[in-house]
N, C-alpha and C positions, 0 to 999 in steps of 0.2 A: 610298558616300552618307551624308552626315552628318545629326544628327537634324533641324537646322534645314533642310536641303534636304529631306529627308522630308516634313516637316509641311508646308513650301510646298509642293509636288507635291499633298499630298494635299488641301491646301486649293485648290489650283489645280483638281485635278480635280474637286471636287466641286462647285465653284461652275460651272463648264462644263456638266456634267450635267444642273443645274437651269435651264440657258438653252437649249441646243442639240437637235435629235433625233441621233438614231444618225448619219446619214450626215455632216451635220455634224461632229459629235464626231471622228470617226474622222479627218478633215484636220485639225482643230484641236488634236488630241493632237501633232501634230509640232512645235507650239509649245512644249511641256512643257519641252522640254530649255532654256527659257529661263529658267523658275521653277526648276529644280534644274542648273545647268550643271557640269560638273566645271571644275578648276584647270588648263586647257590653255592654253599660250602660243596668242598669235595665230596663227591659220590662214594661212600662205603662201598666195598666190593669184599667178596669170598676171600679166604685165607690164600687159598691155592686150587688151582683144577689142574687133574690130571689130563692131560691130552688123550693119552688111550683111552678113557672112559667117557671123554668129551663128545668123541666123533660117533658118528651112526645117525638114525634118526629122531629129530624132536616134534612132537606137535605143539600148534601153536593154543595153547589153551584160553590164552585172554591176551589182550595187548591196549594200550590205548590207540584209538582207531585215528590213522591217518590215510591221507589220500592212496597211496600204494597197497594199501591191506583191507582199507575199508571194503567192506559187503564181500569179502572172500570167506570161502568155507572150506573145511578139511585141509588147512594151511598146515604144511609143514617144512622144516629145514632139516636138510640132510648135511652133514659134514662127513667130507671123506678125505683120506689121507691123499697126498699127491705125491707122484715121484719128486724127488726134490723136497723144496720148502715149502710149507704151508699146506692148504687143506682146500677141497672144493667146498663152495659154500652154493646149496642148491635149493631155492626156494620152490615150495609146490602148492598150489591152490587151484580151486574152481570159483567162479565168478558167480556170485548170489545163491545158487542151488547147486545140488550135489547131481543133478541131469547135465548141467554143461561140461563140456570138455575140460580135462585137467591141463593146468599151463605149470611149465617150468621156466625159471631163470637161473641160469648159472653163472658164477662168479668165484672167487677164491677169499680165503680167509686166512690171515697169519696173527700168530701171538706176538703180542708189543712187548711184554715184559716176562720176567722168569718166572714170577707165579702163575703165569695163562691166566690173569683175570681181566686183561685188558686186550680187545681183539680187533682187527681191522680189516673190513670187508671190503672186496673190491669189484666193480662191476663194469664191464666195456672196458678194461684195463685202466681205465684212468678215474672212476667215481668212487671216491671214498667214503665211507662212513664207519667210526669208531664205537664201538658198545663195549661195556663191560659186565662182568658176570657178579650180579650184585649180591647173588646167594645161591649154594648147589647144596642138595641134599647129599647127606654122608652116602649114601646109597647111589647117588644119580639117579633117582628116579623122576626128580623135576630140577629145574632152575629158573632163576630171575635172571633177564637181562635188561639192563639201563643204560641211561645217557645221561650225562651230567648237567644237561638242560631240563631233567626232568619232562621233557615233553614226548619221551617215547619210553617204553617199558613193556616187557613180554614176560608171559607166564608160559614156559616149555614145559613138557613131560614126555617120557619115553612111552606113555600109551595115551590113546585120545582121548580117554576120560581121567580128569585128577579128582579124588575124593575131597568134599567139600572142604573137612576140616585141614586138609592141605592146603585148599585154594584160600582159606582164611588166612592162615598163616603165611601165605606168600603175600596176602593184602597187608598184613601186619607188616612185613619185614619192609615192603615199599614204603607203608607209612612213617616208618622209623628213619627212612632214607631220604624223607622230604618229599613225597610223592602225594599226589589228591588222588586216593582209592577212588574216588567218585568217577575219575577219567577213565578208569578201566571198563572194557566190554568184554566178555568170553566171545569166542569163536566157534561157531558150530563146527561139530566133528564129526556128528552124526544127525540124520535128516530128523530124527525127532526134536532136536534142539532148535530146527528153526523156529523163528517166530517167538521163541520163550522169552521170558522176562530177565532182564540182564543179559543177554545176548545180541551181537550184531545184526 
C-alpha cells in the first residue's frame, strides 16, 4: 500500500469511528477497500444472471476469511424478492460451532446492471457493499462472488456440500480472475467438517 492509500484509509477509518457504533462499523469496514484499492484490472464477471434463478438459499462453501465471517459455521445467504424493487439479503450463521444459536442479519440487495452481474447490498439502510457474480454454473448449482479488490471472495452453492471437482474448478476460475487461491478457506457446513484441514 502506498503512502497516499495508507493516509486515505486511516482518514476513512477515523471518520467512521466517530460516527458509527461497533456493529455498524464492522459491516461498514467492508467498504474500506474503496478507500485504498489496489491497481487490479477490472474483474471479469459472468455474462448474465437470471434474477429469478438467483433468488433463494445459498450455502457459503468457502470464502476469504475476514472479520465479519471469520469463525462462522453453517453460513448461508438467502435472497428473497421484495415487494417493489430489489431483494432481501439475509445472512445466517452460527459462531464457531453448531451448538451455538443461529444469528441472522437482514439487509437488501439490488442489481446494478442489465446483466445482473453486479449487485449492491445495503445493511442498516445506509451501509453499502458492492459485489460481482464472477461465475455461475449453467444449472445454478453454485456461483462465485467477488470484489474488484480481490480481498473478498465467496464460493456459494445450493447444497451445503459441493463436489471437490466443482470446488477445484471454482478455485481455477478465481485464479484466472487474479485471486490468490491460497487465501480461500472452506466454511464448515456440517459438524464433521470442524477442525478438518482447509476449513476455518
